[in-house]
TILUM-936354 format. One record per residue: residue in three letters; z, x, y of N, C-alpha, C in turn. Coordinates in nm, 4 decimals, m for minus. Layout:
@residuo = ALA&n_zz = Z&n_xx = X&n_yy = Y&ca_zz = Z&ca_xx = X&ca_yy = Y&c_zz = Z&c_xx = X&c_yy = Y
...
END
This chain:
@residuo = MET&n_zz = 19.5054&n_xx = 7.2526&n_yy = 9.3777&ca_zz = 19.5459&ca_xx = 7.1579&ca_yy = 9.2766&c_zz = 19.5312&c_xx = 7.2258&c_yy = 9.1404
@residuo = THR&n_zz = 19.6342&n_xx = 7.2179&n_yy = 9.0608&ca_zz = 19.6302&ca_xx = 7.2812&ca_yy = 8.9300&c_zz = 19.5513&c_xx = 7.1959&c_yy = 8.8308
@residuo = ARG&n_zz = 19.5138&n_xx = 7.2555&n_yy = 8.7196&ca_zz = 19.4419&ca_xx = 7.1837&ca_yy = 8.6129&c_zz = 19.5248&c_xx = 7.0639&c_yy = 8.5658
@residuo = GLU&n_zz = 19.6558&n_xx = 7.0842&n_yy = 8.5501&ca_zz = 19.7435&ca_xx = 6.9763&ca_yy = 8.5039&c_zz = 19.7457&c_xx = 6.8603&c_yy = 8.6037
@residuo = GLU&n_zz = 19.7482&n_xx = 6.8912&n_yy = 8.7332&ca_zz = 19.7463&ca_xx = 6.7867&ca_yy = 8.8358&c_zz = 19.6139&c_xx = 6.7108&c_yy = 8.8339
@residuo = LYS&n_zz = 19.5034&n_xx = 6.7820&n_yy = 8.8121&ca_zz = 19.3724&ca_xx = 6.7169&ca_yy = 8.8029&c_zz = 19.3678&c_xx = 6.6222&c_yy = 8.6844
@residuo = GLU&n_zz = 19.4170&n_xx = 6.6689&n_yy = 8.5700&ca_zz = 19.4159&ca_xx = 6.5863&ca_yy = 8.4504&c_zz = 19.5041&c_xx = 6.4633&c_yy = 8.4678
@residuo = GLN&n_zz = 19.6164&n_xx = 6.4798&n_yy = 8.5341&ca_zz = 19.7061&ca_xx = 6.3674&ca_yy = 8.5588&c_zz = 19.6381&c_xx = 6.2648&c_yy = 8.6498
@residuo = ALA&n_zz = 19.5686&n_xx = 6.3111&n_yy = 8.7525&ca_zz = 19.4984&ca_xx = 6.2206&ca_yy = 8.8432&c_zz = 19.3911&c_xx = 6.1417&c_yy = 8.7691
@residuo = VAL&n_zz = 19.3152&n_xx = 6.2088&n_yy = 8.6829&ca_zz = 19.2120&ca_xx = 6.1411&ca_yy = 8.6041&c_zz = 19.2755&c_xx = 6.0388&c_yy = 8.5111
@residuo = ASP&n_zz = 19.3831&n_xx = 6.0771&n_yy = 8.4443&ca_zz = 19.4512&ca_xx = 5.9854&ca_yy = 8.3529&c_zz = 19.5034&c_xx = 5.8615&c_yy = 8.4249
@residuo = GLU&n_zz = 19.5541&n_xx = 5.8798&n_yy = 8.5470&ca_zz = 19.6048&ca_xx = 5.7661&ca_yy = 8.6247&c_zz = 19.4929&c_xx = 5.6682&c_yy = 8.6594
@residuo = VAL&n_zz = 19.3787&n_xx = 5.7208&n_yy = 8.6995&ca_zz = 19.2652&ca_xx = 5.6335&ca_yy = 8.7327&c_zz = 19.2163&c_xx = 5.5618&c_yy = 8.6081
@residuo = LEU&n_zz = 19.1997&n_xx = 5.6351&n_yy = 8.4994&ca_zz = 19.1489&ca_xx = 5.5744&ca_yy = 8.3772&c_zz = 19.2452&c_xx = 5.4719&c_yy = 8.3193
@residuo = SER&n_zz = 19.3746&n_xx = 5.4919&n_yy = 8.3379&ca_zz = 19.4707&ca_xx = 5.3946&ca_yy = 8.2859&c_zz = 19.4636&c_xx = 5.2626&c_yy = 8.3631
@residuo = ARG&n_zz = 19.4249&n_xx = 5.2698&n_yy = 8.4891&ca_zz = 19.4106&ca_xx = 5.1477&ca_yy = 8.5699&c_zz = 19.2790&c_xx = 5.0771&c_yy = 8.5417
@residuo = TYR&n_zz = 19.1793&n_xx = 5.1521&n_yy = 8.5031&ca_zz = 19.0453&ca_xx = 5.0971&ca_yy = 8.4826&c_zz = 18.9959&c_xx = 5.1363&c_yy = 8.3444
@residuo = GLU&n_zz = 19.0413&n_xx = 5.0644&n_yy = 8.2428&ca_zz = 19.0116&ca_xx = 5.1000&ca_yy = 8.1049&c_zz = 18.8625&c_xx = 5.1102&c_yy = 8.0746
@residuo = GLN&n_zz = 18.7830&n_xx = 5.0258&n_yy = 8.1341&ca_zz = 18.6402&ca_xx = 5.0217&ca_yy = 8.1042&c_zz = 18.5558&c_xx = 5.0944&c_yy = 8.2081
@residuo = LEU&n_zz = 18.6156&n_xx = 5.1861&n_yy = 8.2813&ca_zz = 18.5452&ca_xx = 5.2552&ca_yy = 8.3891&c_zz = 18.4180&c_xx = 5.3243&c_yy = 8.3414
@residuo = GLY&n_zz = 18.4290&n_xx = 5.4041&n_yy = 8.2361&ca_zz = 18.3125&ca_xx = 5.4765&ca_yy = 8.1864&c_zz = 18.2032&c_xx = 5.3832&c_yy = 8.1397
@residuo = THR&n_zz = 18.2401&n_xx = 5.2801&n_yy = 8.0654&ca_zz = 18.1426&ca_xx = 5.1835&ca_yy = 8.0147&c_zz = 18.0742&c_xx = 5.1111&c_yy = 8.1295
@residuo = THR&n_zz = 18.1519&n_xx = 5.0746&n_yy = 8.2298&ca_zz = 18.0957&ca_xx = 5.0038&ca_yy = 8.3453&c_zz = 17.9967&c_xx = 5.0907&c_yy = 8.4209
@residuo = ILE&n_zz = 18.0348&n_xx = 5.2149&n_yy = 8.4461&ca_zz = 17.9469&ca_xx = 5.3045&ca_yy = 8.5218&c_zz = 17.8186&c_xx = 5.3330&c_yy = 8.4451
@residuo = VAL&n_zz = 17.8315&n_xx = 5.3642&n_yy = 8.3173&ca_zz = 17.7139&ca_xx = 5.3968&ca_yy = 8.2377&c_zz = 17.6274&c_xx = 5.2731&c_yy = 8.2159
@residuo = GLY&n_zz = 17.6896&n_xx = 5.1566&n_yy = 8.2079&ca_zz = 17.6158&ca_xx = 5.0328&ca_yy = 8.1844&c_zz = 17.5405&c_xx = 4.9825&c_yy = 8.3065
@residuo = ASP&n_zz = 17.5718&n_xx = 5.0354&n_yy = 8.4229&ca_zz = 17.5082&ca_xx = 4.9912&ca_yy = 8.5475&c_zz = 17.4333&c_xx = 5.1101&c_yy = 8.6078
@residuo = ASP&n_zz = 17.3027&n_xx = 5.1058&n_yy = 8.5995&ca_zz = 17.2204&ca_xx = 5.2179&ca_yy = 8.6462&c_zz = 17.2444&c_xx = 5.2526&c_yy = 8.7929
@residuo = VAL&n_zz = 17.2654&n_xx = 5.1525&n_yy = 8.8768&ca_zz = 17.2856&ca_xx = 5.1773&ca_yy = 9.0191&c_zz = 17.4170&c_xx = 5.2528&c_yy = 9.0407
@residuo = SER&n_zz = 17.5228&n_xx = 5.2094&n_yy = 8.9725&ca_zz = 17.6527&ca_xx = 5.2778&ca_yy = 8.9860&c_zz = 17.6452&c_xx = 5.4199&c_yy = 8.9335
@residuo = LEU&n_zz = 17.5796&n_xx = 5.4384&n_yy = 8.8201&ca_zz = 17.5656&ca_xx = 5.5718&ca_yy = 8.7630&c_zz = 17.4872&c_xx = 5.6625&c_yy = 8.8572
@residuo = CYS&n_zz = 17.3821&n_xx = 5.6108&n_yy = 8.9131&ca_zz = 17.3007&ca_xx = 5.6884&ca_yy = 9.0070&c_zz = 17.3826&c_xx = 5.7277&c_yy = 9.1295
@residuo = ARG&n_zz = 17.4590&n_xx = 5.6346&n_yy = 9.1842&ca_zz = 17.5428&ca_xx = 5.6651&ca_yy = 9.3004&c_zz = 17.6441&c_xx = 5.7733&c_yy = 9.2675
@residuo = LEU&n_zz = 17.7068&n_xx = 5.7618&n_yy = 9.1499&ca_zz = 17.8059&ca_xx = 5.8608&ca_yy = 9.1101&c_zz = 17.7429&c_xx = 5.9987&c_yy = 9.0989
@residuo = LEU&n_zz = 17.6305&n_xx = 6.0083&n_yy = 9.0297&ca_zz = 17.5665&ca_xx = 6.1388&ca_yy = 9.0089&c_zz = 17.5138&c_xx = 6.1990&c_yy = 9.1390
@residuo = ARG&n_zz = 17.4680&n_xx = 6.1147&n_yy = 9.2320&ca_zz = 17.4189&ca_xx = 6.1665&ca_yy = 9.3603&c_zz = 17.5308&c_xx = 6.2243&c_yy = 9.4455
@residuo = THR&n_zz = 17.6534&n_xx = 6.1735&n_yy = 9.4300&ca_zz = 17.7630&ca_xx = 6.2206&ca_yy = 9.5129&c_zz = 17.8288&c_xx = 6.3459&c_yy = 9.4578
@residuo = LEU&n_zz = 17.8001&n_xx = 6.3794&n_yy = 9.3324&ca_zz = 17.8622&ca_xx = 6.4960&ca_yy = 9.2717&c_zz = 17.7906&c_xx = 6.6241&c_yy = 9.3118
@residuo = GLU&n_zz = 17.8676&n_xx = 6.7279&n_yy = 9.3232&ca_zz = 17.8119&ca_xx = 6.8593&ca_yy = 9.3485&c_zz = 17.8427&c_xx = 6.9463&c_yy = 9.2286
@residuo = PHE&n_zz = 17.7498&n_xx = 7.0318&n_yy = 9.1915&ca_zz = 17.7707&ca_xx = 7.1202&ca_yy = 9.0770&c_zz = 17.8717&c_xx = 7.2269&c_yy = 9.1137
@residuo = SER&n_zz = 17.9675&n_xx = 7.2452&n_yy = 9.0277&ca_zz = 18.0671&ca_xx = 7.3495&ca_yy = 9.0475&c_zz = 18.0823&c_xx = 7.4259&c_yy = 8.9177
@residuo = SER&n_zz = 18.0433&n_xx = 7.5495&n_yy = 8.9175&ca_zz = 18.0552&ca_xx = 7.6291&ca_yy = 8.7960&c_zz = 18.2007&c_xx = 7.6666&c_yy = 8.7694
@residuo = ALA&n_zz = 18.2886&n_xx = 7.6427&n_yy = 8.8652&ca_zz = 18.4289&ca_xx = 7.6765&ca_yy = 8.8483&c_zz = 18.5012&c_xx = 7.5788&c_yy = 8.7561
@residuo = ASP&n_zz = 18.4479&n_xx = 7.4576&n_yy = 8.7409&ca_zz = 18.5158&ca_xx = 7.3577&ca_yy = 8.6590&c_zz = 18.4164&c_xx = 7.2912&c_yy = 8.5648
@residuo = LYS&n_zz = 18.3880&n_xx = 7.3563&n_yy = 8.4542&ca_zz = 18.2902&ca_xx = 7.3062&ca_yy = 8.3589&c_zz = 18.3393&c_xx = 7.1826&c_yy = 8.2843
@residuo = ASP&n_zz = 18.4714&n_xx = 7.1596&n_yy = 8.2814&ca_zz = 18.5253&ca_xx = 7.0423&ca_yy = 8.2127&c_zz = 18.4748&c_xx = 6.9132&c_yy = 8.2760
@residuo = VAL&n_zz = 18.4557&n_xx = 6.9135&n_yy = 8.4071&ca_zz = 18.4059&ca_xx = 6.7943&ca_yy = 8.4749&c_zz = 18.2653&c_xx = 6.7624&c_yy = 8.4253
@residuo = GLY&n_zz = 18.1807&n_xx = 6.8631&n_yy = 8.4177&ca_zz = 18.0446&ca_xx = 6.8432&ca_yy = 8.3678&c_zz = 18.0431&c_xx = 6.7950&c_yy = 8.2239
@residuo = GLU&n_zz = 18.1291&n_xx = 6.8516&n_yy = 8.1409&ca_zz = 18.1357&ca_xx = 6.8087&ca_yy = 8.0014&c_zz = 18.1847&c_xx = 6.6648&c_yy = 7.9909
@residuo = TYR&n_zz = 18.2778&n_xx = 6.6280&n_yy = 8.0765&ca_zz = 18.3293&ca_xx = 6.4909&ca_yy = 8.0776&c_zz = 18.2187&c_xx = 6.3923&c_yy = 8.1132
@residuo = LEU&n_zz = 18.1423&n_xx = 6.4237&n_yy = 8.2173&ca_zz = 18.0325&ca_xx = 6.3353&ca_yy = 8.2564&c_zz = 17.9244&c_xx = 6.3299&c_yy = 8.1495
@residuo = CYS&n_zz = 17.8941&n_xx = 6.4417&n_yy = 8.0898&ca_zz = 17.7941&ca_xx = 6.4445&ca_yy = 7.9837&c_zz = 17.8373&c_xx = 6.3607&c_yy = 7.8641
@residuo = SER&n_zz = 17.9670&n_xx = 6.3507&n_yy = 7.8403&ca_zz = 18.0129&ca_xx = 6.2697&ca_yy = 7.7276&c_zz = 17.9751&c_xx = 6.1243&c_yy = 7.7474
@residuo = PHE&n_zz = 17.9714&n_xx = 6.0760&n_yy = 7.8718&ca_zz = 17.9288&ca_xx = 5.9393&ca_yy = 7.8984&c_zz = 17.7780&c_xx = 5.9254&c_yy = 7.8811
@residuo = LEU&n_zz = 17.7050&n_xx = 6.0262&n_yy = 7.9237&ca_zz = 17.5593&ca_xx = 6.0183&ca_yy = 7.9180&c_zz = 17.5051&c_xx = 6.0282&c_yy = 7.7775
@residuo = THR&n_zz = 17.5799&n_xx = 6.0912&n_yy = 7.6886&ca_zz = 17.5319&ca_xx = 6.1066&ca_yy = 7.5508&c_zz = 17.5892&c_xx = 6.0015&c_yy = 7.4566
@residuo = ALA&n_zz = 17.6753&n_xx = 5.9150&n_yy = 7.5085&ca_zz = 17.7384&ca_xx = 5.8116&ca_yy = 7.4249&c_zz = 17.6403&c_xx = 5.7020&c_yy = 7.3876
END
């Protein structure tokens, strides 16, 4: 999957769920579930930066 395809997929999800980030960060259980399912990948640092943007908001 190319970077452009990944970005398009993220944009499609976010367009359907405008408050997704706020909902996840606002609910400790949901945030915990999300972070537990993620695996660290040094190949795609943009994902980590994206998640950190929610945690520092």
